[in-house]
N, C-alpha and C positions, 0 to 999 in steps of 0.2 A: 777502237777507247769511244764513247762520247767525247764529241768536242764541245764545249765554255767558250760561251762566247760574252766576250770584253769588250762592251765598249765609249773608249774614250772623246771626253771631251773636255778643255780649257779643265778644269780646278775639277773634276769631275772623274768617278771611270764607274758606268753602269755593268752589273755580273748577275747571271746564272748560277754560278759555281758559291753552292752553300762556307764550303770548305773557306773559300777563297776570303769572303766577304766573312767570315767569321774572321779569320787572321791583321782582315784591318781593322773589326772594331776591336783585337786583343792590342794593334799596335796604337789605335787610340784614334783612328779617323772615324767621324763625326758621319753616320748614316742619315740623310736627309730626308731619300725613298723609299717608298719598298711596293712594288708592283703585285701583283698575280692575276695570270690569266690564265683560266682552266688547271694543267699544274703545274706549271712555272711559275716560281716567282725569279722577281728582280729587285736586284738591291744598286742603289745606290746611294755611292758614295762622295765628300769634297775631297781634297786629297793639296798637296802641295807642288804638285805637277812632276812628281817622280811616278812616273806607271811604268814605265821598262824595271826599273830600279823594283816597283815592290816586287814588280812579278816576279822576278828573279830569287827576291830575299822570300819571297814564299816560296819555291822549287826551293833552295837549300837550307828552307827551316823543319827543326826536330819538328812544330806542327803538322806539317805533310806526313811525316813517316805516325806521330800521335794519331792523324786521320783515318792514316790508310789503318792502321792495324786497329781500330778504333770498327770497322769498316768491316773489315777482314772476324770480329769474335761476332760484329750483326750480324754475317754469311752464317755463322753454325749454327748461333743461338735460329734460325728463320731454317734453317735444313733439317731442326729436330723433332 
């Protein structure tokens, strides 16, 4: 499985994980920057400093289950 990268600065987190980025937006965190280099996008969010807690909440959320099911359905479509 491909490792997603997360770079943490004081009150900012930068990630290339699209699902985690969508989760942060859903939770109301402000997107302050997005960069795209070649086929890779990176998103930077302003946070309240609770980065590790956000990651744990994300992993345990229903959003991850939804995202995984969406990916599975996309795989079914692409194989037909």
